[in-house]
DORO-308752 format. One record per residue (C-alpha): x, y, z; residue in one letter. Coordinates in steps of 0.25 Angstrom, whole numbers, plus 5000, padded with zeros to 4 digits. Each point is the difference from the previous one (the first is absolute). Example, Ala and Ser with C-alpha at 12.3 -4.5 7.8 and 13.67 -1.06 7.14 Angstrom:
2
5049; 4982; 5031; a
5006; 5014; 4998; s
// end
This chain:
344
4736; 4838; 4621; m
4993; 4992; 5012; s
5000; 5012; 5013; p
5009; 4986; 5008; w
5009; 5001; 4992; v
5002; 5013; 5001; i
4999; 5000; 5014; g
5008; 4987; 5002; i
5012; 5009; 4990; g
4998; 5013; 5011; v
5001; 4990; 5012; v
5013; 4994; 4992; a
5005; 5014; 4997; a
4999; 5004; 5014; v
5006; 4988; 5007; a
5011; 5000; 4989; l
5005; 5015; 5004; l
5000; 4997; 5016; v
5008; 4989; 4996; v
5008; 5008; 4992; m
5002; 5011; 5012; l
5002; 4989; 5008; l
5010; 4996; 4995; a
5008; 5013; 4998; l
4996; 5003; 5014; n
5005; 4989; 5008; f
5006; 4992; 4989; g
5013; 5005; 5001; r
4998; 4994; 5016; l
4994; 4988; 4998; w
5013; 4996; 4992; i
5010; 5004; 5008; q
4992; 4993; 5012; a
4999; 4988; 4992; f
5013; 4999; 4994; s
5007; 5002; 5015; a
4992; 4989; 5004; g
4992; 5008; 5010; a
4984; 4996; 5000; q
4994; 5011; 4998; v
4985; 5002; 4993; a
4995; 5010; 4987; m
4986; 4999; 5013; r
5012; 5004; 5010; e
5006; 5013; 4993; l
4984; 5002; 4995; i
4997; 5000; 5015; g
5011; 5010; 5002; q
4998; 5010; 4992; w
4986; 5002; 5003; l
5003; 5001; 5016; r
5012; 5011; 4994; g
5011; 4991; 5003; v
5014; 5002; 4994; n
5001; 4990; 4991; n
5013; 4997; 4995; t
5004; 5003; 5017; l
4992; 4988; 5000; i
5007; 4992; 4991; v
5014; 5003; 5001; q
5000; 4999; 5014; t
4994; 4985; 4999; k
5010; 4997; 4990; i
5011; 5004; 5010; q
4994; 4991; 5009; a
4997; 4988; 4991; w
5017; 5002; 4996; k
5002; 4999; 5013; a
4993; 4987; 5006; g
4990; 5009; 5006; l
4990; 4991; 4992; t
4991; 5002; 5015; d
4998; 5013; 4998; i
4985; 5003; 4991; s
4996; 5009; 4991; t
4988; 5005; 5011; t
5009; 5001; 5011; d
5008; 5011; 4991; l
4988; 5007; 4998; e
4995; 5001; 5010; s
5012; 5005; 5006; h
4999; 5011; 4991; y
4986; 5003; 5004; l
5005; 5002; 5013; a
5008; 5008; 4995; r
5013; 4994; 5003; g
5014; 5000; 4995; r
4999; 4988; 4990; v
5013; 4999; 4996; q
5008; 5002; 5013; n
4993; 4990; 5005; v
5003; 4990; 4989; v
5014; 5004; 5000; k
5003; 5000; 5013; a
4992; 4986; 5001; l
5010; 4995; 4989; i
5012; 5005; 5007; s
4996; 4993; 5014; a
4998; 4985; 4991; q
5015; 5003; 4996; r
5007; 5004; 5014; a
4992; 4989; 5006; k
4990; 5009; 5009; i
4987; 4995; 5003; p
4990; 5011; 4993; l
4986; 4997; 4995; d
4991; 5007; 4991; y
4990; 5006; 5011; r
5012; 5003; 5009; t
5004; 5008; 4991; a
4988; 5006; 4996; c
4998; 5005; 5016; a
5013; 5005; 4999; i
4998; 5009; 4988; d
4986; 5003; 5004; l
5007; 5004; 5015; a
5008; 5009; 4992; g
5013; 4994; 5000; r
5008; 4998; 4990; d
5002; 4984; 4997; i
5011; 5003; 4990; v
5007; 5008; 5011; d
4998; 4990; 5008; a
5003; 4991; 4995; v
5014; 5003; 4995; q
5003; 5004; 5014; t
4998; 4985; 5006; s
5009; 4996; 4990; v
5010; 5013; 5002; n
4999; 5004; 5014; p
5003; 5018; 5002; k
5005; 5007; 5010; v
4992; 5009; 5007; i
5008; 5013; 5006; d
4996; 5002; 5014; c
4997; 5012; 5004; p
4996; 5003; 4987; n
5005; 5012; 4994; p
4988; 5005; 4994; e
4996; 5001; 5015; s
5009; 5011; 5000; g
5010; 4995; 5013; r
5012; 4992; 4995; t
5002; 4993; 5013; t
4993; 4991; 5015; i
5004; 5010; 5009; d
5000; 4990; 5014; a
5006; 5002; 5015; v
5010; 4988; 5005; a
5001; 5000; 5016; k
5010; 5011; 5003; d
4993; 5008; 4992; g
5006; 5001; 4987; i
4993; 5004; 4988; q
5003; 4991; 4988; l
4995; 5001; 4986; k
4997; 4988; 4992; a
4997; 4997; 4986; r
4996; 4983; 4995; a
4998; 4993; 4988; r
4987; 4991; 4998; v
5000; 4989; 4992; t
4986; 4995; 4998; v
4992; 4991; 4991; r
4985; 5000; 4994; t
4994; 4990; 5009; n
4987; 4997; 4990; i
4992; 4992; 5009; t
4997; 5015; 5009; s
5001; 5009; 4989; l
4985; 5003; 5001; v
4999; 5006; 5011; g
5012; 5000; 5006; g
5008; 5012; 5007; a
5010; 5010; 4990; t
5014; 5002; 4997; e
4997; 5013; 5009; e
4997; 4992; 5012; t
5011; 4989; 4999; v
5009; 5014; 4999; v
4993; 5006; 5015; a
5001; 4985; 5005; r
5016; 4997; 4999; v
5001; 5018; 5005; g
4991; 4996; 5010; e
5009; 4988; 5004; g
5015; 5006; 4998; i
4998; 5010; 5010; v
4994; 4989; 5010; s
5012; 4994; 4997; a
5007; 5012; 5001; i
4994; 5003; 5014; g
5002; 4988; 5007; s
5016; 4999; 4999; a
5006; 5005; 5012; v
5013; 5009; 4989; s
4998; 5004; 4988; h
5016; 4994; 4996; k
4991; 4988; 5005; e
4993; 5003; 4987; v
5012; 5006; 4991; l
5008; 4987; 5002; e
4989; 4990; 4997; n
4989; 5006; 4990; p
4996; 4985; 4997; d
4993; 5002; 5013; k
4992; 5010; 4996; i
4996; 4992; 4986; s
4999; 4985; 5008; k
4991; 5007; 5010; a
4990; 5007; 4991; v
5001; 4988; 4991; l
4993; 4989; 5013; n
4992; 5011; 4999; k
4991; 4993; 4990; g
4994; 5015; 4993; l
4996; 4994; 4990; d
4988; 4993; 5004; a
4988; 5006; 4995; g
5005; 5007; 4988; t
5005; 4996; 4986; a
5013; 4997; 5001; y
5009; 4992; 5006; e
5010; 5005; 5005; i
5015; 4994; 4997; l
5011; 5009; 5007; s
5001; 5012; 5007; i
5014; 5006; 4997; d
5007; 5013; 5009; i
5004; 5008; 4989; a
5007; 5011; 5008; d
4998; 5005; 5015; i
5007; 5014; 5003; d
5001; 5005; 5015; v
4991; 5011; 5004; g
4998; 5010; 5010; t
5001; 4996; 5016; n
4987; 5002; 5003; i
5001; 4995; 5013; g
5009; 5011; 5004; a
4991; 5011; 4993; r
4988; 4995; 5008; l
5008; 4999; 5013; q
5003; 5014; 4996; a
4988; 5005; 4997; d
4995; 4996; 5012; q
5011; 5007; 5009; a
4993; 5012; 4992; e
4988; 4999; 5004; a
5002; 4995; 5017; d
5009; 5013; 4999; k
4988; 5010; 4995; k
4992; 4990; 5007; r
5006; 5004; 5014; f
5004; 5013; 4995; q
4984; 5003; 4998; a
5000; 4995; 5014; e
5011; 5009; 5008; a
4992; 5012; 4991; e
4987; 4995; 5007; k
5008; 5000; 5016; q
5006; 5014; 4995; l
4986; 5006; 4998; a
4994; 4992; 5012; l
5010; 5008; 5009; a
4999; 5012; 4992; k
4984; 5000; 5004; a
5002; 4993; 5015; r
5009; 5014; 5002; e
4989; 5011; 4995; q
4992; 4993; 5008; e
5008; 5002; 5013; m
5005; 5015; 4995; l
4984; 5000; 4998; a
4998; 4994; 5016; l
5010; 5010; 5005; v
4994; 5011; 4995; q
4987; 4996; 5005; e
5005; 4998; 5014; n
5009; 5013; 5000; r
4986; 5005; 4997; a
4996; 4995; 5012; k
5011; 5003; 5011; v
4998; 5016; 4994; v
4983; 4998; 5002; l
5002; 4993; 5014; a
5011; 5014; 5004; e
4992; 5007; 4996; a
4989; 4995; 5009; e
5010; 5003; 5009; i
4996; 5016; 5005; p
4985; 4999; 4999; l
5002; 4989; 5011; a
5006; 5009; 5009; i
4993; 5009; 4998; a
4989; 4992; 5002; e
5010; 4998; 5013; a
4999; 5013; 5004; f
4984; 5003; 4999; r
4997; 4988; 5007; s
5009; 5003; 5011; g
5010; 4987; 4999; n
5013; 5008; 4997; l
5003; 5009; 5008; g
5010; 5012; 4996; i
5011; 4995; 5007; m
4999; 4985; 4994; d
5002; 5010; 4988; y
5012; 5006; 5003; y
5006; 4985; 5005; r
4996; 4994; 4989; l
5008; 5011; 4990; r
5010; 5001; 5010; n
5004; 4985; 4997; i
4996; 5002; 4985; q
5013; 5010; 5000; a
5008; 4993; 5006; d
4999; 4986; 4991; t
5002; 5012; 4987; k
5012; 5005; 5007; m
5005; 4987; 5005; r
4999; 4994; 4985; d
5007; 5013; 4996; q
5012; 4998; 5008; i
4999; 4984; 4994; g
5002; 5005; 4988; g
4985; 4994; 4997; g
4996; 5014; 4993; g
4984; 4995; 5002; g
4990; 5008; 5000; s
4995; 4996; 5014; a
4992; 5014; 5002; g
4988; 4992; 5002; g
4986; 5006; 4996; p
4996; 5013; 4999; a
4994; 5008; 5012; t
4986; 5005; 4999; p
5000; 5015; 5002; g
5014; 4999; 5009; g
5001; 4998; 5016; p
4987; 5004; 5006; g
4990; 4997; 4988; h
4990; 4990; 5003; g
4996; 5007; 5015; g
// end
């Protein structure tokens, strides 16, 4: 046989083998898509295989979207979202649910929400069927929101917030933790502005209306439909306790001030006693100088013996009068150095 014939035969055999392998690998998927009316070409299946895309997932999702009437979603769109690590089945399922519920949601927005990490299926379901959020969240460890009215009485409240997803602000919108925090803040503010706790107990719907009118869902991924006060309990008398604590603090402060004044008075007393002792010492020193002065007067001739005797007589008379009068004081005067005649 001619070499050309042999070469053509080899090429034909290889081509036939390739066609058979492609038919075995992608024939079933192509037949499924063709029978469902979904437009999936064989070259698209081969390209997906070369790019490492899950052919079965893409084809089944394309058939699901096509049968639901989402004919504007192409195979390339699904493949691109898959390569972006998106959840293709969730996006198509959410689009079908939104279409049935007449919620405006396009494929690009759904892909963006899915790539942002949000559960697009749950978001659409919550938009159709609003969910109830407990405020506060029991998982946070608190079961009530505590606030104090103007009369000092503490109230413990629990609320239920009914919300639905706002698809247009789901990307970049705050989560339900923010909604719970804002509602809790609004309840505390509403109770705190009440004149009496009885007013709150009589009309708990005033709290709901006051909180709901603040537009707490701004900038969040949810729309608040209603805020219902589930329960309100009376707590402790915070005002009375604060007054008691203040009185106790004032008592301790006054006691400390009194102890301070007492310490100052004792210190002053000790200072006065020391001053008295100092003055007595000065008197003793002064009295000790009297005999010396008398002796010096004798030596200098300024004091005669008769003058000294008259002085002693006067001192003796004074001492006698004191004893007669019951004074008992010591008026003996200073000791005479050497007795009479001394110091001549």
